[in-house]
N, C-alpha and C positions, 0 to 999 in steps of 0.2 A: 548272396552278397559277394562271394568270391568272383562270380561271373561279371558283375558290374565293375569291379576293380580292374579286371583285365581290359575292359573296353575303354577306360579312361585314357591310357597312353595312346591307343589307336586313334581316338577322336582328336586328341591334342596334335598328333602327327598330321592327321588330315587337315586340321585347321591351319597348322603351320604351312603345309604344302599349298593350301589355297592362298595364303598370304603371299607366298613366293610367286605363285602364278599371277596374282594381282599386281605384284611389283614388276614383273618382266613381260607381261602380256595384257592385251585388252580382252577381257573375258565376258561372254554372254551370261545370261541368267541360268541358274540351276546347274552350274558346273560341278561335276563330281571329280575329285582328284584322288588317286590312290596314294598310299604312303610310299610307293616305289617311284612315283612320277617326279619329274624335275623340269625346270624351265630356265633358260638363260638367253639373254639378248642384250643388245646395246641400249635399246629403248623399247618402251611398251608397244609402240606402233609396229614393231617388227613382227610380232606374233599376235594373230587375231583368232579367237576361238568363239564359235557361234553358241547358240542357246542349247541347253539340255545335252551337253556333251559329257563323256566319261573318259578321262585321260589317265592312263597308267604308264605312259612312255616318257622319255626325256625329250624335250623339244629344245633345239639349239639353233638360233639364228645369229650368224656372224654379222659383222658390220656391213650394212647395206643390203642384207638379205631379208626375205619375207617368208613367213609361214602363215598360211590361211587355212583354217579348219571350219567347215560348214556346221550347220546345226544337226543335232541328233546323231552325232558321230562318236564312235568309241574306238580308242586306241589302247589296247590292253597291255602293251609292254613294248620294249625295244627303244629305238632311237629314230628321231626325225631330225636330220641335220642339213641345214641350208647355208649356202654362200650366195646363191642367186634367189631362187624362189621354189617353194613347194606349196602347191594348192591342193587341198583335200576337200571334196564336195560334201553335200548333205547326205545323211543316212548311210554313211560308210562304216563298215565293220572291219577293223584291223586287229587281227588276233595277236596272241602272245609272241614276244621276241621277234617282231618284224622290224627291219631296218630300212629306212628310206633316206637316200642321199641324193642331192643334186650335184655331187662332186665326187672325184676319185679319192679324196682324203689326202693322197700323196701324189707327187708327180710320177709319170710313167717313164720319164727320162732317167736312165741309170746314173748319169753324172750328177743330176740334181739330188738323187737319193743318197749317193755317196757323200755329197756336200752336207746333207742333213745328218747322217750318222757320224761323220767325222768332225762335226762342229764342236763336240765336247758336251753337248746338251741334247736331251731328247725332248726338249720343249723350246718354245720361242718362235720367232718369225719364220725360220726355215721350215718349221713343222706346220705352218698354218694351212688349213684346207684351201684357202684362196689361191695357193700356188699350184693347185692341181686343175685338171680339166673340169669344166662345169657346164651344166645346162639345166633349165627349169624342169621340174617334175609336176605333172598334173594327174590327180586321181579324181575322176569324175564321180557324179552322184551314184548312190546305191551300188557301190563296189564292195566286194568281200575279199579280203586278203588273208590267206591261210597262215598258220603258225610258221615261224622261223623263215619266212620269205624275205627277200631283199629286192627292193625297187631301186634301180640305178639311174644316174643322170640322163636327162633328155627323154625320159619315158612318159607317155600318156597312157593311162589305163582307162579305157572307154566305159561309159555309163553302163551300169547293170552287169559288169563282168565279175568273174571269180578268178582269183589266182590261187592255185593249189598249194598245199603245205610244202615247205622246203624249196620253193621255186626261186630262181634268180631271174628277174625281169630286166633284160638288157635292151629290148626293143618295144615300141608301143604296141598295145593290145587293142583291137577294135572293140566297139561297144557290143554288149551282150555276147561275150565270148567266155569260154573256160580255157585258161592257159595254165600249164604246169611244166616243171622240169628245170634243168640247168643246162643251157639257157631255156627259159620258158617259151613254149610253143603253144599255139591255139590247138586244142584237141576237140573242141565242141563249140557249136553256136547255140545260144539260148533264144527262146521265143520272147520277143519284147513284151508280150502281154502277160 
């Protein structure tokens, strides 16, 4: 009896999270959403999730941005943040605490950053991601991204590739490659079969 009582709040949380995803994203069939997941966008068309996905990350699409996630993809945790576009293919495995950004979050210009911090607020339009450098991110089909990795703006991770744990991917990775490190470098090529 005690065991079933503990499960009720978890199920209610999962139902609530699913309703939030349905409000902010177009979701395919059989979507599983963890209690740690989150979703925000200006409209439902900004975020599209395929069939049979398992989402445990926070998905954030700013005005005019798009996030597209293929079918049978799992994102175990972390953040996917877009101001332009992030495309994640089918059959992708994204491990815990992975961050994927199509932008720098803040400007690299020192004067603009001073303007931000001296504005008297740590929120508002001066802090918007849209003020930073940005470029689309593409993660092709059947990619595996290891825990605590970061994928940065302008990167394409090629089909069938693996990104090792704790990697920072700053440049595109060719298909069927293993890349790791900070910055990530290709250390091995995989057989396509």
